N, C-alpha and C positions, 0 to 999 in steps of 0.2 A: 651472437650475445644469443642466452636462451632468453623467452620470452616466459614461460610456462612458469614459474613461481609467480612475476607480474598479475598474469591472469587470472590466478587460483587467490592471489590477494585479492583480484576488485570483485571476486566471488563471493569470498566470502566477507569484506564489505559489504556490497549488496543485498546479500542471504541475513546480514545481524542485521541492517537498517528495516527492512522488507518483513523481517520477522514478526514485528508489533501488530501490520498490520495485515496480514495473511488470511483473517477472516472478511475485510473488504475483495481483496481480490481472489479467492477462493470461490466467492459466492457471486452466481449472476445480480446485477441489479434486479432483472423482470423477477425471479426468483426471491432474495430479500421481499420487493414488494407484493408479489402473492402471498408471500407467507405473516406479510403485517410484519415484521422487523424492522428496525427503525434503520432507515436509510441513512446514513451518516456521508453527508460530501466533503469531500477533505479543506475545500478554502473555510466551510464552516465550521471546523473542529480546530481548526488555523487561528482564527477567529480574523482569518481577509473578510468576513463579505459581514455589510454594515447596515444597519435601515436605516434609511432616511428620516 
């Protein structure tokens, strides 16, 4: 059985899911901190962190 189509489909899905987050993935944390760019943590944007 050839698994190539399944691997390609998984790669396409992975790419589509991560495309909106490419800015966070391409620029390093230290580079964002040096340039005073906002550092958005995934837990913050997902609403998983709450203030006590």
